[in-house]
N, C-alpha and C positions, 0 to 999 in steps of 0.2 A: 792740817789742810785749812785753807781759807774758807770761812763759813759763807754760805749763800746770803746775799743781802736780804734783810727782813721783808721788804716789800715783795720781792720775787717769791720768797717762801710763802708769804700770805696769799699771793695770787695763785701759786701752784696748789695750795691747800684748798682753795675754792673750787678748783677744777678736778681734784683728785679725792677719791674715797679712801680714807685711811684703812678701814677694815678690808676693803677689796684688795688694796695694794699689798698690805702686810700678809693677807692670806695667800696671795700669789707668791710672795717671797717665801713663806713657810712651805708651800707645796713644792717649790723649786729647789730649795736648799736642804730642808730638814731631813727628808727621807734618805737622801744620799749621804749626808753627814752622819745620820744615825747608823746607816749600814757600815760606814767606815769605823765608827766607834765600836760596833758589835764585833767586827773583825779584830780590831786592836785589842779589845778586852779579852777576846777569846785566845789570841796568841799570847796574852800575858798570863793567863791562868791555866791553860790546858796542860801545863807541866804538872799540875796537881793530879790529873788523871794519868799522865805518862808515868808518874811515880809509882803507880800501882804495881808495875813490873820493871820499870826502868831502874829503880833503886836496887833491886835485886841483881839485875844484869850488870850494872856498873859498880856494884858494891858500895852504894851510898848508905851511910848511917842516917838516922833522923836529923842529927845536927848538921851533917854535911849537906843533906838535901835542903834544910831550912836556910842555911847560910848561902848556898849556891842560888837558890830561888830568890832570896832577898837581894843578892848582888845586882839584880836587874835595876833596883831602885837607887843603888849607888851610882851606876852609870847615868841613870835618869837625872839624878840630883846635880851632877857636875855639868851636864850639858843642857839643862832645862832653860836657864835664863839666856845663854847665848843663842839657843835655837829660837826662842820666842822673839828676841830682838831681831834675828835674821828674818823671821816671818814678817815682822812689822816693816822691815826695810824692803824685802823682795816681793811680798805679797803672799796670800794664802795659797793661791793656785799652784805656784811653783814649789813652795816650801813644804806644804802638806803632801804633795806628790812625792817629793824627795824622801820625806819621812817614811811614808808607807812602803815605797819600793825597797828602801834599805832595810827596814825592819822585817819585811817579808823574806828577803834573801837570807838574813841572819837567822831568822826563825827556822828556815829550812836547814841551815847548817847545824842547828842544835841537834838534829836527828843523828848526827855523826860523832857526837861526843863519846869518849871512851872511858872516862873516869871522873872523879871529883874535881880535879883541876880544870879539865877541859869543859866540864859542865858549868863550873863557876865562871870561867872566862866567857863562854857563850852567852850566859845570862847577863853579864856585865855589858858586853857589846850590844846585846839586844836593847838594854836600857838606854845606851848611848844613841842608838838609831831611832828609838821611839820618842826620845826627849823632845819636848815642845809640842807634841800633838794635842794633848788635852788643853793646856793653857792657850795654845794657838787657836783652838776652836772657840774658847771663851773670848779671846781677843777678836776673832773674826765676827762673833756675834755683836760686839760693840760697834762694828763697822757696817752692820746691817739692820739691827733691831733696836729701835728706841724704846725707852721706858718699860712698861709692863710687857711689851712684846718680847723683850729680851728674857724676862723670867719664864715666859711660855716656851720660848725656844730652848732655853737651858733645861727645863723640865723634860721636854721631849727628847733632847739629846741624852740625858742621863738615864732614860728608859733603856738605853743600850746596855747598861750593866746587867739588869735582870734578863733582858732578851738574849744577851750573849750566853748567859748561863742556862736559860730555858732551852735554847737551841743547841748550845755547845755541850751541855752535860750528857744528854742522850747520844748525841753524835760522837762525842769523844769516847763514851763507853762502848759504842758500836765499833768504832775504828780500832779500839784496843783489841777487839776479837780477831782482827785481820792478820794473825800471825802468819808469816811466810810469804806475804804478798811482796812480789819483786825481790824476794830473799831477805826482807827486813822483818824485824820484830814489830809487834803491834804498836808499841809506843813510838817507833820510828815512822811508821805509816801515818800515825796521828799527827806528829809534828810536821811532816812533809805536806800532807794534804791540806791541813788547816792554815798553812802559810801562803798557799797559792792565791787566795782571794785578796790578800793585802797588796801583792804586786799588781794584780789586775785593776784594783780600785785606785792604786796610785797613778796608773796611767790615765784612768778616766778623770781623775782630779784636774788634769790639764785642760779638759774640755767642759767640765760641769761646775767648776767653782770660780765664778768671776770674783775678782779681788774686792770690788766695791759696786754699789748700785749704778754708778755712772758707766760701768763697763758691762752691764748686763743687757744683752740684746733682747731679752724677753720683757723688759720694762719699757713703757712708753716714755718719751722725753719729759712729759709732765710728771710722771711717777718718779722718774730719776731725780728731777729737780726738787720735788717735794721731799723725798726721802733723804737726799743729801742735805737739804736745808734743816730738816728735823734733827738729824744726827749731829750736824755742826752746832746748832743752837744748844742741844743737850750737852755736848762736849765742852762748849764754852762755859756753861753754868757749872759743870763739875770741875773744870780746870780752875775757875775762880774760887771755888770753895776749898778744893783739896790739892790743887796743882796738877800739872800734866807732864812733869819732867821725871826722869828716872830717879833722881834723888828724892823727889816727893814721896815715892813709894817706899824707898829704903829708909826714910826717916819718920815714917808714920807707924807708930806703935800698933795700930789696929791691924796693919798688914801682918805683923809678926804674931799677933794674937790669933788671927785667922789661920795662919800657917800652923800654929800649935794645935788648934782645934781640928784642923784637917789631918794633922799628923796622928792624932788619937783616933779619928774616924777611920783612917786607912789601916791602922793597926787592926781594927776590927774587921773591915771589909775584906782586905787581902789575906789576913790570917785565916778567916773562915773559908774564903774562896779557894786558897791553896791546900788547906788541910781537910776540908769537908769530905772529899772522896775517901781519904784514909779513915776518917771517923766513921763513915757509913760502911766501909769495908769491914770494920770490926763487928758489924752486925752479922757477918757471914754471907754476904751477898756476892754474886759474880759481877764482873766489870760492867756488863750491859745494864744490870739492875741497879748498880751503884749510880750510873748515869741518870737513870730515870728518877730515882729517889732524890738525887742532888738537885734536880730541876725544880722540885716542888717549892722549896722556900723562895725561889726567885719568881715563880708564877704569882705567889701571894705578894711578893715584894713589888712586882710591876704594878699591881693594883694599888697597893698601899702608897707608893711614892707619888702616883698620879693624884690620888685623893688628898694626900698631905700637901702637895704643892699647891693645889687649888685653895686649900684652907689658908696656907701661908700667904698666897697672893691677895686674899681678901682680908687678912688680919692687919691691924694697925701696928702690931709689934711681932714681926716675924721671928725674933730671937727665941721667944718662949716655945714656939712650935719646933724650931730647930733643936734647941736643947732638950725639949721633952722627948723627941724621937730618940735621941742618943741615950737618954736615961733609961727609957724602956728597953733599948737594946742591951744595955749593961745588966739590968736586972734579969732579963730573960736568959742571957748567956750564963750568968752566975747560977741561975736555977738549973740550967741544962747540965752544968758540970757535976751535979749531984744526982742526976737521973740516970738510971741504967736500963730501964725498959726502952727498947728502940723507938716505939711510937711516941712516948712521952718526951724522950730526948729530942726527937725530930720536931715535935710541936714547939718546944721551947726554942730550938735553933731557928725554926721558921719565923717565929715572932722576932727574934734577934735580927735575922737577915732583913726582914721587911722593915724593921725600924731603922737599921743602918741606911737602907736605901732611901727611906723617907728623909733622913737627915741629909743625905747627899743631894736629894732633889731640891731641898730648900736652902741649903748652905750657900750655893754658888751665886745666888742672886745678891748676896750681901756685898762682896767685893766689887762686882760690876756696878753697884749702885753709887760708888764714890771714887772709882778709879777711871781715868781716861788717858788717851795719848800714850806716850812712852811710859808714863806711870802705870797705865793698865798693862802694857806689855811686860814691864819688869815686875810689877806687883803681883799679877796673876801667876807669872812663872815662879816667883819666889814662894807664893802660897802653895803652889802645886809641888815644887821641888822639895821644899822642907817637909811638906805633908807626906810626900812619897817616901821619905826616909822611914816612915812608919811601915811601909811595905818591906823594908829591910829588917827593921827591929822586930816586928811582929812575928813573921815566919821563923826568923833566926832564934828568937827567944823561945818560941814554942818548941822548935826542934831540940834545943838544949834541955828544956824542962822535961819534955816527953822522954828523952833519952835517959834522964836521971830518975824519973818517977815511973816510967813504963806505962804511962796512961795519959789521958787528955783532961783529967779533972783540974789539975793545977794550971795547965796552959790556958784553959777556958776562963779560969778565975783571973789570971793575968790580963787577958784581953778585956774582960768585963771592967777591971779596974782602970784600964787605959780609956775605955769609952766614958766612964764616969768622970774622969779628969777632963775629957773633951767637953762634956756638958758644963762643967764649972767654968772653963775658959770662955765658952760661948756666952754664958750669962754675964760674965764680967766685961764682955766686949762693949755692951751698949749698942745703940743703933748708929753706925757711921753715917748713913744717909741723912740722919736728922741732926748730926753734929754741927753741920753748917760751918760758920766761920771759926768756931772753936777748933775744929780739926784743921782748918787752913792755917791757923796760927801754930799748931803743933808741927805741921809739916813744912813750915817755912824755913 
């Protein structure tokens, strides 16, 4: 878009309070977006609870469940970039609405799978439907939040991961007890009821998500002018340093490095998220107690990621905190693999989950600090889509290893190794936002 003239922006700045305006934007957008993310993440991982009885009913082996659950991310991978480019073209209001309604419908349909093949197919289609949601939100933030405000918005958004588990774990455990409701098994009731909010929120997106500040009826004309000017000026600076075209993202090695680090992080987060109910089930607990215990690591994680994000925002070098969090996750998870006392094992897993969430809360401020325009649309989608392949690799490999070894010791060691590799990649990245003209030359 054409940037607002500097004098107009300066005049608007004199009449507008940055803090008051941005707090208004945060209040209007973040709670609703957070709710959407909670629902999306819940629909992504609730199959882990469904598996407590679904695997038996459908005759799924550990490897078939891991492969089928992971196929979600293959569908996500192939449609991520096209979906984000469509959002850039048509606007967040319409496209995020389309994503949420379609994934809600397909999530409901998953309740009617009858075996390994239909389960795998349903998961693949669910990934296709949801593709573009997460990078689309990150792109949406670049159109609303300048500078440090974008880091705050991202941190609040990512709180949706632990919140989804804090709410979803006890809820999913309770829904699993509703055997016979409407003639369905408990896992079918779970998948049906937890998909309904996605459709409802998808409809609400059409009314609550303005595409840009200029289209927000709840901002004053002066606030609109100031915010559009701030965003345009920032995007011009980023475009001059790093480029704003699609090819600028696809030829920037740092984008691929970030994708690699994200890949390793998601191996950790999704592997734990999908298999944690079955790990806890081995303690001999019923489904509703499994749900309560599974929520504990994410309660701790919600606090940890908020505090870690604050530290990162104040730090001159964010990368050390990003990498430090994932190293702590790797060490804790490796220790948990050799613990057999339920309390000690859960303590180690809790530290691992909290550390992974701290990593995610600080990681996403890195790409938005040097990508803009179509480069942001394509680059963010590339980072998310390649990263989400970790959601296929992690659960699938865990399923195969567990089936071969009849336990979770070696699967947990595998995940810890992947997290450690992610820390190495993160440290090798350097700070893209400080690379300045050197990165511009690389991407030219």
